C-alpha atoms as a printed R data frame, in Angstrom:
    type eleno elety resid chain resno       x       y       z
1   ATOM     1    CA   UNK     A     1 104.450  71.067  85.356
2   ATOM     2    CA   UNK     A     2 102.794  73.092  82.514
3   ATOM     3    CA   UNK     A     3 105.039  75.565  80.743
4   ATOM     4    CA   UNK     A     4 104.394  79.286  80.826
5   ATOM     5    CA   UNK     A     5 102.449  79.454  77.571
6   ATOM     6    CA   UNK     A     6 100.467  76.405  78.425
7   ATOM     7    CA   UNK     A     7  99.446  78.133  81.687
8   ATOM     8    CA   UNK     A     8  98.433  81.188  79.745
9   ATOM     9    CA   UNK     A     9  96.295  79.195  77.350
10  ATOM    10    CA   UNK     A    10  94.638  77.368  80.188
11  ATOM    11    CA   UNK     A    11  93.783  80.609  82.061
12  ATOM    12    CA   UNK     A    12  92.529  82.482  78.939
13  ATOM    13    CA   UNK     A    13  90.446  79.529  77.806
14  ATOM    14    CA   UNK     A    14  88.042  80.190  80.704
15  ATOM    15    CA   UNK     A    15  87.048  83.493  79.095
16  ATOM    16    CA   UNK     A    16  85.579  84.321  75.707
17  ATOM    17    CA   UNK     A    17  88.594  86.452  74.851
18  ATOM    18    CA   UNK     A    18  88.540  88.180  71.452
19  ATOM    19    CA   UNK     A    19  91.103  87.088  68.916
20  ATOM    20    CA   UNK     A    20  94.249  89.116  68.209
21  ATOM    21    CA   UNK     A    21  94.768  92.051  67.830
22  ATOM    22    CA   UNK     A    22  91.881  93.056  70.151
23  ATOM    23    CA   UNK     A    23  92.689  90.172  72.507
24  ATOM    24    CA   UNK     A    24  95.797  88.323  73.788
25  ATOM    25    CA   UNK     A    25  98.350  87.128  71.298
26  ATOM    26    CA   UNK     A    26 100.494  90.098  70.345
27  ATOM    27    CA   UNK     A    27 103.014  92.231  72.237
28  ATOM    28    CA   UNK     A    28 100.172  94.707  72.822
29  ATOM    29    CA   UNK     A    29  96.493  94.781  72.144
30  ATOM    30    CA   UNK     A    30  94.871  97.164  69.626
31  ATOM    31    CA   UNK     A    31  91.729  98.934  70.789
32  ATOM    32    CA   UNK     A    32  89.343 101.106  68.918
33  ATOM    33    CA   UNK     A    33  88.052 104.047  71.007
34  ATOM    34    CA   UNK     A    34  84.282 103.798  71.407
35  ATOM    35    CA   UNK     A    35  83.389 106.866  73.395
36  ATOM    36    CA   UNK     A    36  84.850 110.222  74.231
37  ATOM    37    CA   UNK     A    37  87.067 109.485  77.242
38  ATOM    38    CA   UNK     A    38  88.991 106.413  78.189
39  ATOM    39    CA   UNK     A    39  89.266 105.685  81.908
40  ATOM    40    CA   UNK     A    40  91.948 103.297  83.138
41  ATOM    41    CA   UNK     A    41  92.645 101.772  86.480
42  ATOM    42    CA   UNK     A    42  94.999  99.116  87.905
43  ATOM    43    CA   UNK     A    43  95.009  97.399  91.267
44  ATOM    44    CA   UNK     A    44  96.835  94.374  92.730
45  ATOM    45    CA   UNK     A    45  95.952  91.628  95.267
46  ATOM    46    CA   UNK     A    46  99.040  90.056  96.826
47  ATOM    47    CA   UNK     A    47  98.953  86.974  99.057
48  ATOM    48    CA   UNK     A    48  99.930  87.786 102.608
49  ATOM    49    CA   UNK     A    49  99.098  91.527 102.075
50  ATOM    50    CA   UNK     A    50  95.513  91.596 100.770
51  ATOM    51    CA   UNK     A    51  94.419  87.978 101.360
52  ATOM    52    CA   UNK     A    52  95.330  84.678 102.912
53  ATOM    53    CA   UNK     A    53  94.598  81.373 101.266
54  ATOM    54    CA   UNK     A    54  93.731  80.088 104.692
55  ATOM    55    CA   UNK     A    55  90.641  82.223 104.585
56  ATOM    56    CA   UNK     A    56  89.985  82.751 100.862
57  ATOM    57    CA   UNK     A    57  89.325  80.111  98.136
58  ATOM    58    CA   UNK     A    58  90.960  80.760  94.802
59  ATOM    59    CA   UNK     A    59  87.571  81.563  93.287
60  ATOM    60    CA   UNK     A    60  87.057  84.250  95.963
61  ATOM    61    CA   UNK     A    61  90.510  85.702  95.271
62  ATOM    62    CA   UNK     A    62  89.713  85.946  91.585
63  ATOM    63    CA   UNK     A    63  86.359  87.541  92.243
64  ATOM    64    CA   UNK     A    64  87.704  90.144  94.580
65  ATOM    65    CA   UNK     A    65  90.616  91.069  92.300
66  ATOM    66    CA   UNK     A    66  88.156  91.910  89.566
67  ATOM    67    CA   UNK     A    67  85.526  93.462  91.860
68  ATOM    68    CA   UNK     A    68  87.914  96.049  93.353
69  ATOM    69    CA   UNK     A    69  88.963  97.210  89.906
70  ATOM    70    CA   UNK     A    70  85.340  97.466  88.812
71  ATOM    71    CA   UNK     A    71  84.598  99.522  91.894
72  ATOM    72    CA   UNK     A    72  87.215 102.055  90.614
73  ATOM    73    CA   UNK     A    73  85.367 102.140  87.270
74  ATOM    74    CA   UNK     A    74  82.051 102.770  89.109
75  ATOM    75    CA   UNK     A    75  83.670 105.663  91.042
76  ATOM    76    CA   UNK     A    76  84.612 107.255  87.682
77  ATOM    77    CA   UNK     A    77  81.104 106.826  86.290
78  ATOM    78    CA   UNK     A    78  82.596 104.746  83.481
79  ATOM    79    CA   UNK     A    79  81.194 101.792  81.558
80  ATOM    80    CA   UNK     A    80  83.699  98.886  81.955
81  ATOM    81    CA   UNK     A    81  84.895  97.463  78.616
82  ATOM    82    CA   UNK     A    82  88.201  95.595  78.712
83  ATOM    83    CA   UNK     A    83  90.806  94.298  81.083
84  ATOM    84    CA   UNK     A    84  94.287  92.829  81.407
85  ATOM    85    CA   UNK     A    85  95.502  90.336  84.002
86  ATOM    86    CA   UNK     A    86  99.106  89.874  85.193
87  ATOM    87    CA   UNK     A    87  99.575  86.789  87.427
88  ATOM    88    CA   UNK     A    88 102.427  85.928  89.681
89  ATOM    89    CA   UNK     A    89 102.186  82.189  90.438
90  ATOM    90    CA   UNK     A    90 103.953  80.374  93.275
91  ATOM    91    CA   UNK     A    91 105.649  76.978  92.812
92  ATOM    92    CA   UNK     A    92 103.355  74.034  92.102
93  ATOM    93    CA   UNK     A    93 100.422  76.228  91.099
94  ATOM    94    CA   UNK     A    94  98.582  73.717  88.876
95  ATOM    95    CA   UNK     A    95  96.238  74.057  85.964
96  ATOM    96    CA   UNK     A    96  93.196  73.282  88.103
97  ATOM    97    CA   UNK     A    97  94.185  76.092  90.395
98  ATOM    98    CA   UNK     A    98  94.419  78.456  87.446
99  ATOM    99    CA   UNK     A    99  90.912  77.518  86.310
100 ATOM   100    CA   UNK     A   100  89.606  77.991  89.826
101 ATOM   101    CA   UNK     A   101  91.110  81.457  89.917
102 ATOM   102    CA   UNK     A   102  89.714  82.396  86.512
103 ATOM   103    CA   UNK     A   103  86.390  80.785  87.340
104 ATOM   104    CA   UNK     A   104  85.976  83.256  90.244
105 ATOM   105    CA   UNK     A   105  86.485  86.165  87.849
106 ATOM   106    CA   UNK     A   106  84.216  84.819  85.128
107 ATOM   107    CA   UNK     A   107  80.774  85.831  86.480
108 ATOM   108    CA   UNK     A   108  81.738  89.488  86.871
109 ATOM   109    CA   UNK     A   109  83.572  89.484  83.463
110 ATOM   110    CA   UNK     A   110  80.427  88.126  81.824
111 ATOM   111    CA   UNK     A   111  78.036  90.434  83.685
112 ATOM   112    CA   UNK     A   112  79.805  93.538  82.476
113 ATOM   113    CA   UNK     A   113  80.820  92.211  79.048
114 ATOM   114    CA   UNK     A   114  84.485  92.673  79.823
115 ATOM   115    CA   UNK     A   115  86.928  91.788  77.052
116 ATOM   116    CA   UNK     A   116  90.117  90.100  78.257
117 ATOM   117    CA   UNK     A   117  92.728  91.744  75.965
118 ATOM   118    CA   UNK     A   118  96.031  90.678  77.381
119 ATOM   119    CA   UNK     A   119  98.224  90.116  80.426
120 ATOM   120    CA   UNK     A   120 101.194  88.124  81.691
121 ATOM   121    CA   UNK     A   121 102.163  85.130  83.839
122 ATOM   122    CA   UNK     A   122 105.418  84.897  85.807
123 ATOM   123    CA   UNK     A   123 106.839  82.912  88.675
124 ATOM   124    CA   UNK     A   124 106.460  84.444  92.074
125 ATOM   125    CA   UNK     A   125 107.054  83.433  95.747
126 ATOM   126    CA   UNK     A   126 103.402  84.088  96.514
127 ATOM   127    CA   UNK     A   127 100.183  84.392  94.490
128 ATOM   128    CA   UNK     A   128  99.666  87.894  93.113
129 ATOM   129    CA   UNK     A   129  97.091  89.339  90.706
130 ATOM   130    CA   UNK     A   130  97.500  92.708  89.028
131 ATOM   131    CA   UNK     A   131  94.546  93.725  86.930
132 ATOM   132    CA   UNK     A   132  94.139  96.692  84.633
133 ATOM   133    CA   UNK     A   133  90.624  97.764  83.535
134 ATOM   134    CA   UNK     A   134  89.509 100.209  80.908
135 ATOM   135    CA   UNK     A   135  86.159 101.811  80.401
136 ATOM   136    CA   UNK     A   136  84.459 104.781  78.741
137 ATOM   137    CA   UNK     A   137  82.739 107.865  80.122
138 ATOM   138    CA   UNK     A   138  81.429 110.915  78.327
139 ATOM   139    CA   UNK     A   139  82.065 112.949  81.473
140 ATOM   140    CA   UNK     A   140  84.208 111.029  84.082
141 ATOM   141    CA   UNK     A   141  83.453 111.639  87.733
142 ATOM   142    CA   UNK     A   142  86.484 113.107  89.540
143 ATOM   143    CA   UNK     A   143  87.355 113.723  93.158
144 ATOM   144    CA   UNK     A   144  87.803 117.470  92.633
145 ATOM   145    CA   UNK     A   145  84.250 118.487  91.688
146 ATOM   146    CA   UNK     A   146  82.418 118.723  95.015
147 ATOM   147    CA   UNK     A   147  80.825 122.057  95.879
148 ATOM   148    CA   UNK     A   148  79.868 123.682  99.221
149 ATOM   149    CA   UNK     A   149  76.417 122.537 100.351
150 ATOM   150    CA   UNK     A   150  76.547 119.405  98.164
151 ATOM   151    CA   UNK     A   151  74.998 116.476  99.991
152 ATOM   152    CA   UNK     A   152  77.226 113.534 100.728
153 ATOM   153    CA   UNK     A   153  75.733 110.175  99.951
154 ATOM   154    CA   UNK     A   154  76.885 106.566 100.543
155 ATOM   155    CA   UNK     A   155  75.927 103.927  98.005
156 ATOM   156    CA   UNK     A   156  76.016 100.569  99.829
157 ATOM   157    CA   UNK     A   157  76.782  99.783 103.487
158 ATOM   158    CA   UNK     A   158  79.749 100.343 105.784
159 ATOM   159    CA   UNK     A   159  81.629  98.202 108.232
160 ATOM   160    CA   UNK     A   160  80.818  94.601 107.312
161 ATOM   161    CA   UNK     A   161  84.047  93.874 105.413
162 ATOM   162    CA   UNK     A   162  86.128  95.120 108.333
163 ATOM   163    CA   UNK     A   163  84.113  93.059 110.696
164 ATOM   164    CA   UNK     A   164  84.569  90.028 108.481
165 ATOM   165    CA   UNK     A   165  88.332  90.535 108.344
166 ATOM   166    CA   UNK     A   166  88.527  90.890 112.161
167 ATOM   167    CA   UNK     A   167  86.348  87.753 112.562
168 ATOM   168    CA   UNK     A   168  88.717  85.785 110.302
169 ATOM   169    CA   UNK     A   169  91.780  86.913 112.188
170 ATOM   170    CA   UNK     A   170  90.254  86.207 115.578
171 ATOM   171    CA   UNK     A   171  88.544  82.867 114.479
172 ATOM   172    CA   UNK     A   172  85.143  84.215 115.515
173 ATOM   173    CA   UNK     A   173  81.821  82.853 114.362
174 ATOM   174    CA   UNK     A   174  79.917  85.646 112.614
175 ATOM   175    CA   UNK     A   175  77.042  85.961 110.166
176 ATOM   176    CA   UNK     A   176  78.089  84.744 106.676
177 ATOM   177    CA   UNK     A   177  77.337  88.191 105.166
178 ATOM   178    CA   UNK     A   178  80.288  89.660 107.133
179 ATOM   179    CA   UNK     A   179  82.645  87.161 105.563
180 ATOM   180    CA   UNK     A   180  81.084  87.541 102.129
181 ATOM   181    CA   UNK     A   181  81.557  91.350 102.330
182 ATOM   182    CA   UNK     A   182  85.307  90.738 102.833
183 ATOM   183    CA   UNK     A   183  85.681  87.929 100.337
184 ATOM   184    CA   UNK     A   184  83.201  88.777  97.605
185 ATOM   185    CA   UNK     A   185  82.605  92.563  97.442
186 ATOM   186    CA   UNK     A   186  79.941  93.798  94.989
187 ATOM   187    CA   UNK     A   187  80.945  96.792  92.836
188 ATOM   188    CA   UNK     A   188  78.186  99.367  92.403
189 ATOM   189    CA   UNK     A   189  78.624  99.896  88.659
190 ATOM   190    CA   UNK     A   190  75.004 100.105  87.635
191 ATOM   191    CA   UNK     A   191  74.118 102.456  90.498
192 ATOM   192    CA   UNK     A   192  77.019 104.792  89.685
193 ATOM   193    CA   UNK     A   193  76.015 105.007  85.978
194 ATOM   194    CA   UNK     A   194  72.472 105.926  87.027
195 ATOM   195    CA   UNK     A   195  73.606 108.623  89.421
196 ATOM   196    CA   UNK     A   196  76.525 109.907  87.316
197 ATOM   197    CA   UNK     A   197  74.691 112.717  85.384
198 ATOM   198    CA   UNK     A   198  73.717 114.315  88.756
199 ATOM   199    CA   UNK     A   199  76.983 113.844  90.608
200 ATOM   200    CA   UNK     A   200  79.666 116.516  91.172
201 ATOM   201    CA   UNK     A   201  82.392 114.201  92.596
202 ATOM   202    CA   UNK     A   202  82.827 110.609  93.596
203 ATOM   203    CA   UNK     A   203  85.207 108.098  95.142
204 ATOM   204    CA   UNK     A   204  84.975 104.479  96.210
205 ATOM   205    CA   UNK     A   205  85.406 103.430  99.843
206 ATOM   206    CA   UNK     A   206  88.369 101.064  99.726
207 ATOM   207    CA   UNK     A   207  90.442 102.456 102.686
208 ATOM   208    CA   UNK     A   208  87.700 103.570 105.093
209 ATOM   209    CA   UNK     A   209  85.013 106.233 104.994
210 ATOM   210    CA   UNK     A   210  87.087 108.884 106.744
211 ATOM   211    CA   UNK     A   211  90.282 108.328 104.772
212 ATOM   212    CA   UNK     A   212  88.545 108.207 101.373
213 ATOM   213    CA   UNK     A   213  86.340 111.211 102.228
214 ATOM   214    CA   UNK     A   214  89.567 113.016 103.170
215 ATOM   215    CA   UNK     A   215  90.921 112.394  99.679
216 ATOM   216    CA   UNK     A   216  87.685 113.796  98.169
217 ATOM   217    CA   UNK     A   217  87.703 116.821 100.381
218 ATOM   218    CA   UNK     A   218  91.418 117.523  99.719
219 ATOM   219    CA   UNK     A   219  90.873 117.325  95.961
220 ATOM   220    CA   UNK     A   220  87.857 119.598  96.094
221 ATOM   221    CA   UNK     A   221  89.371 122.065  98.617
222 ATOM   222    CA   UNK     A   222  86.485 121.579 101.080
223 ATOM   223    CA   UNK     A   223  85.555 120.020 104.374
224 ATOM   224    CA   UNK     A   224  82.611 117.853 105.297
225 ATOM   225    CA   UNK     A   225  80.124 117.262 108.133
226 ATOM   226    CA   UNK     A   226  78.994 113.767 108.926
227 ATOM   227    CA   UNK     A   227  76.209 112.461 111.142
228 ATOM   228    CA   UNK     A   228  76.977 109.164 112.871
229 ATOM   229    CA   UNK     A   229  73.307 108.204 113.150
230 ATOM   230    CA   UNK     A   230  72.922 108.438 109.365
231 ATOM   231    CA   UNK     A   231  75.771 106.048 108.452
232 ATOM   232    CA   UNK     A   232  74.532 102.882 106.755
233 ATOM   233    CA   UNK     A   233  75.839 100.456 109.367
234 ATOM   234    CA   UNK     A   234  73.844  97.157 109.146
235 ATOM   235    CA   UNK     A   235  71.731  96.535 112.255
236 ATOM   236    CA   UNK     A   236  73.294  93.054 112.674
237 ATOM   237    CA   UNK     A   237  76.736  94.603 112.867
238 ATOM   238    CA   UNK     A   238  75.545  97.098 115.500
239 ATOM   239    CA   UNK     A   239  73.971  94.300 117.497
240 ATOM   240    CA   UNK     A   240  76.847  91.858 117.284
241 ATOM   241    CA   UNK     A   241  79.735  94.312 117.820
242 ATOM   242    CA   UNK     A   242  78.224  97.469 119.445
243 ATOM   243    CA   UNK     A   243  81.676  98.672 120.666
244 ATOM   244    CA   UNK     A   244  83.291  98.107 117.253
245 ATOM   245    CA   UNK     A   245  80.600  98.831 114.691
246 ATOM   246    CA   UNK     A   246  81.237 102.603 114.280
247 ATOM   247    CA   UNK     A   247  85.010 102.162 114.032
248 ATOM   248    CA   UNK     A   248  84.558  99.457 111.329
249 ATOM   249    CA   UNK     A   249  82.338 101.832 109.386
250 ATOM   250    CA   UNK     A   250  84.587 104.879 109.667
251 ATOM   251    CA   UNK     A   251  88.028 103.392 109.333
252 ATOM   252    CA   UNK     A   252  87.729  99.731 108.449
253 ATOM   253    CA   UNK     A   253  88.048  99.800 104.675
254 ATOM   254    CA   UNK     A   254  87.327  97.332 101.813
255 ATOM   255    CA   UNK     A   255  83.555  98.139 101.746
256 ATOM   256    CA   UNK     A   256  83.727  99.250  98.137
257 ATOM   257    CA   UNK     A   257  80.718 101.479  98.722
258 ATOM   258    CA   UNK     A   258  80.638 104.755  96.850
259 ATOM   259    CA   UNK     A   259  80.749 108.308  98.111
260 ATOM   260    CA   UNK     A   260  78.844 110.764  95.942
261 ATOM   261    CA   UNK     A   261  78.693 114.574  96.128
262 ATOM   262    CA   UNK     A   262  75.199 115.550  94.806
263 ATOM   263    CA   UNK     A   263  73.825 119.115  94.672
264 ATOM   264    CA   UNK     A   264  70.682 119.640  96.721
265 ATOM   265    CA   UNK     A   265  68.599 120.372  93.619
266 ATOM   266    CA   UNK     A   266  69.348 116.916  92.213
267 ATOM   267    CA   UNK     A   267  69.265 114.952  95.418
268 ATOM   268    CA   UNK     A   268  65.514 114.054  95.588
269 ATOM   269    CA   UNK     A   269  65.532 112.793  92.004
270 ATOM   270    CA   UNK     A   270  68.489 110.473  92.664
271 ATOM   271    CA   UNK     A   271  66.859 109.280  95.850
272 ATOM   272    CA   UNK     A   272  63.633 108.387  93.999
273 ATOM   273    CA   UNK     A   273  65.584 106.528  91.223
274 ATOM   274    CA   UNK     A   274  67.489 104.471  93.804
275 ATOM   275    CA   UNK     A   275  64.399 103.741  95.815
276 ATOM   276    CA   UNK     A   276  62.639 102.474  92.725
277 ATOM   277    CA   UNK     A   277  65.405  99.970  92.211
278 ATOM   278    CA   UNK     A   278  65.851  99.029  95.866
279 ATOM   279    CA   UNK     A   279  69.462 100.257  95.827
280 ATOM   280    CA   UNK     A   280  70.882 101.416  99.170
281 ATOM   281    CA   UNK     A   281  71.516 105.199  99.208
282 ATOM   282    CA   UNK     A   282  72.151 107.057 102.406
283 ATOM   283    CA   UNK     A   283  72.608 110.807 102.943
284 ATOM   284    CA   UNK     A   284  75.311 111.013 105.641
285 ATOM   285    CA   UNK     A   285  76.276 114.635 105.619
286 ATOM   286    CA   UNK     A   286  77.275 117.596 103.438
287 ATOM   287    CA   UNK     A   287  80.245 119.480 102.173
288 ATOM   288    CA   UNK     A   288  81.289 122.773 103.777
289 ATOM   289    CA   UNK     A   289  83.707 125.676 103.004
290 ATOM   290    CA   UNK     A   290  85.917 125.115 106.025
291 ATOM   291    CA   UNK     A   291  88.596 122.474 106.025
292 ATOM   292    CA   UNK     A   292  88.459 119.189 107.947
293 ATOM   293    CA   UNK     A   293  85.954 116.408 108.531
294 ATOM   294    CA   UNK     A   294  83.463 116.845 111.424
295 ATOM   295    CA   UNK     A   295  81.512 113.949 112.922
296 ATOM   296    CA   UNK     A   296  78.579 115.016 115.081
297 ATOM   297    CA   UNK     A   297  80.210 118.434 115.551
298 ATOM   298    CA   UNK     A   298  83.664 116.978 116.496
299 ATOM   299    CA   UNK     A   299  86.605 117.168 114.247
300 ATOM   300    CA   UNK     A   300  88.053 113.723 113.324
301 ATOM   301    CA   UNK     A   301  91.289 112.735 111.603
302 ATOM   302    CA   UNK     A   302  91.025 111.122 108.166
303 ATOM   303    CA   UNK     A   303  93.084 107.994 108.730
304 ATOM   304    CA   UNK     A   304  91.834 104.570 107.860
305 ATOM   305    CA   UNK     A   305  92.620 101.036 106.655
306 ATOM   306    CA   UNK     A   306  96.129  99.938 105.847
307 ATOM   307    CA   UNK     A   307  96.301  96.767 103.720
């Protein structure tokens, strides 16, 4: 079996990591601030909690681990720049498996020019990946900035990832896009950066629309009204699972869509810019003074997905 440092070298070799001190090799990396505010996020994927190797390839695990952290960067309106990766490896996790894991991360890392600057490898009963990403934003988007009468927009679609997870668990045959939504989510980084100058507040949808909207409302001290008919639920999902589609969209989680609070005066401009790029943008409601979330006039509780 390869030793710890041989495993580190084999994993890092997949990426064009910068040399020390801006890359791996010292006890800590040394970074030079490039813009006014540094945004940092960290998230973990743990086997048996967030994924099963019965349903995920190692490349898909790697992709998802990086994608969910990039989604946090998108929600902050930040330009991703660098990352760290801490791996917990189970017994007999070989070098080829490491390369497959890293290979799943590589396309996203290259797409966004991410610099791998450090990390760690340790033995673990199960496979785990803990990633830390850093990026830069002149004016980071926060959850606390929504204003009454702001329009509530969703970037992306809702419900497919939850439907894909349910299909895996029940061994159902479903369209490939449902499974891909669960295994290979797409972070909306470019869309967030385009919209950011016009956005009052934002959050990514990792734990379900209602639960994450609840976080945004609580931080801003507001409530929200939603229209079920306006939710971006794919037609195929409504057709295949008519009794489950709305629940998947509202409470399913892991869509990694974005929720944006946009003032009415800026809304048309953002809509035009998204339409020109064929990016999905749906106005699903608005923010209100009173507390609570209201769906088609009925108050709903903001609970959602539990990993």
